[in-house]
C-alpha positions, 0 to 999 in steps of 0.5 A: 502277440507276435509269438501267438500269431507265429505259433498259430500260423505254423500250426494251421499251415505247416504242422497240420498239413505235414504232421511234422511239429519241427517248425513249431518246436523251432519257433518255441525254442528260438523264443525261449532262447531269447526270452532274457534279451534286455536290449529293446532294439534287439527285442523289437527286431525279433518281434518284427521277425516273428510277425514277418515269418507268420505273415510269410507262412500265411501268404504262401498258403494263400498263394498255394490255394490261389494256384490250385484254384486256377489249376496251376497246382503242382501237387494235384493229380494230372487227371483231377486237374484235367477233369476240373478244367473240362467241367469248368467249360461244360465238358466231361472227360471220358471214363477210363476202365481201370 
């Protein structure tokens, strides 16, 4: 369950946005490496770690979306942010000749 949750979170929020499958492959490799673990306590720690990482990935994505919704996002174009803010208060930025 933790394995699927982690892979799903990585696929939805990391791999799909970056196009880079390294995180997913790393997670798979870690699970395979520890597949033969016999110590129940160690297994529980690894499962907990996977769940916590999946939750972290999902929460970072949610936080980023929240920042974007308040025009605090760093990755967005400055002009787009200004236009969105102006529209929110009923104004429109002048058109630029390019």
